[in-house]
C-alpha positions as CSV (number, residue, x, y, z in Angstrom):
1,M,6.1,12.0,21.2
2,R,8.4,9.2,21.8
3,A,5.6,7.0,22.8
4,F,3.7,7.9,19.7
5,M,7.0,7.7,17.2
6,S,7.5,3.9,18.9
7,L,4.2,2.7,18.0
8,P,4.1,-0.3,15.2
9,L,2.4,2.1,12.7
10,E,2.7,2.0,9.0
11,I,1.4,5.3,7.1
12,E,2.3,5.0,3.7
13,V,1.2,6.0,0.3
14,A,2.3,3.0,-1.8
15,T,-0.9,1.3,-1.8
16,F,-2.7,3.9,-2.3
17,G,0.0,5.5,-5.2
18,S,0.2,1.9,-7.0
19,V,-3.9,1.3,-7.1
20,M,-4.2,5.3,-8.7
21,V,-1.5,4.9,-11.1
22,T,-2.4,2.0,-12.5
23,V,-6.3,3.0,-12.9
24,L,-5.2,6.6,-14.8
25,F,-2.2,5.6,-16.2
26,G,-1.8,1.9,-16.9
27,V,-0.6,-1.4,-15.4
28,K,3.1,-1.1,-16.6
29,A,3.2,2.6,-14.8
30,G,1.3,1.6,-11.5
31,I,3.9,-1.3,-10.9
32,L,7.3,1.0,-11.5
33,T,5.1,3.3,-8.9
34,A,5.0,0.5,-6.3
35,V,8.7,-0.6,-7.2
36,L,10.1,3.1,-6.7
37,A,7.7,3.9,-3.9
38,T,9.2,0.8,-2.2
39,V,12.9,1.5,-2.9
40,V,12.6,5.4,-2.4
41,G,10.2,4.7,0.9
42,S,13.1,2.2,2.3
43,H,16.1,4.7,1.6
44,F,14.9,7.3,3.6
45,S,13.2,5.3,6.2
46,R,15.2,2.7,7.7
47,G,17.1,1.6,5.0
48,I,17.2,-1.3,2.3
49,T,16.3,-4.6,4.0
50,L,15.4,-7.9,3.7
51,Y,11.7,-7.1,4.0
52,T,11.8,-4.3,1.0
53,P,11.4,-7.0,-2.0
54,M,8.5,-8.2,-0.1
55,M,6.6,-5.0,0.7
56,A,7.5,-4.3,-3.7
57,S,5.8,-7.7,-4.5
58,G,2.7,-6.2,-2.3
59,Y,2.6,-3.1,-3.8
60,V,3.1,-4.6,-7.4
61,I,0.0,-6.9,-6.3
62,A,-2.1,-4.0,-5.5
63,A,-1.0,-2.5,-9.0
64,L,-2.4,-5.8,-10.6
65,L,-5.5,-5.7,-8.4
66,A,-6.1,-2.4,-9.5
67,L,-6.5,-3.5,-13.0
68,L,-8.7,-6.2,-12.5
69,F,-11.2,-3.5,-10.2
70,A,-10.6,-0.9,-12.5
71,P,-14.4,-1.0,-13.7
72,M,-15.5,-0.7,-9.7
73,N,-15.7,2.6,-7.9
74,I,-12.0,4.1,-6.7
75,I,-13.4,4.2,-3.2
76,A,-14.6,0.5,-3.3
77,A,-12.1,-1.0,-5.2
78,G,-9.2,0.7,-3.4
79,I,-10.6,-0.2,0.3
80,I,-10.8,-4.0,-1.0
81,I,-7.5,-3.6,-2.5
82,T,-6.1,-2.2,0.6
83,L,-7.4,-5.4,2.6
84,M,-6.0,-7.7,0.5
85,V,-2.8,-6.4,0.3
86,N,-2.6,-6.1,3.9
87,V,-3.5,-10.1,4.2
88,Y,-1.1,-10.7,1.9
89,F,1.7,-8.9,4.1
90,I,0.4,-10.4,7.5
91,F,1.2,-14.1,5.4
92,I,4.3,-13.2,4.0
93,F,5.9,-11.2,7.3
94,Q,4.5,-14.0,9.6
95,L,6.3,-16.5,7.3
96,V,9.4,-15.1,8.0
97,G,9.0,-14.8,11.8
98,Y,7.9,-11.0,12.1
99,S,6.1,-10.2,15.1
100,F,2.4,-11.4,14.9
101,L,1.5,-8.1,17.1
102,E,3.7,-5.5,15.4
103,N,2.6,-7.1,12.1
104,F,-1.3,-6.9,13.4
105,F,-0.5,-3.1,14.3
106,Y,1.1,-2.3,11.0
107,S,-2.0,-3.8,9.1
108,V,-4.4,-2.0,10.8
109,S,-2.9,1.0,11.1
110,N,-2.0,0.7,7.0
111,I,-5.7,0.0,6.3
112,I,-7.1,3.1,8.1
113,F,-4.9,5.3,6.4
114,N,-5.6,3.8,3.0
115,V,-8.9,3.9,3.4
116,L,-9.2,7.7,4.4
117,L,-6.9,8.1,1.2
118,F,-9.2,6.3,-0.8
119,V,-12.4,7.7,0.5
120,K,-11.2,11.3,0.6
121,V,-8.5,11.9,-2.1
122,A,-9.0,9.0,-4.5
123,P,-12.4,10.9,-6.4
124,W,-10.7,13.9,-6.3
125,A,-7.6,12.8,-7.8
126,I,-9.4,10.8,-10.1
127,R,-11.6,14.1,-11.6
128,V,-8.1,16.3,-11.5
129,L,-6.2,13.8,-13.2
130,S,-8.5,12.1,-15.8
C-alpha cells in the first residue's frame, strides 16, 4: 500500500467535470467548475500551493476547449481535450522546474483515468443530464 501511495499518480475529475459542465450548462458554469474543483481538491489533498493556480488554468482551458469541441462526440472531444490539457501541464510544470519523471507519470495516469471517464461515464451522463 505504501508503494502504491508513493507513486506519482494524478487521479482527478476536474478535467472531466469542466468539460461535461461546459457541454451541458455552458462555458461560465464550466469555468466555475474548473476553478472550484481545483481549489477544493487542492485544499483537501495537499493544500493551496503555488501549483494551484497553474492547475486551475489547465482546467479552465479544458472548459474553453469543450466549448470549441462541443459539436463533436463527447468521447472523442473529451479524449482530445484531455491530451491537450496534459501537454499544457507538462509544459508549464517544466517551466517551474517540476520533476520531468513525476510530471510524465502524473500525465500518463491522468490521461488513462480521464479516457476511462469519457468512454464509460460521459455518454451516460449526457443522456441523463440533457
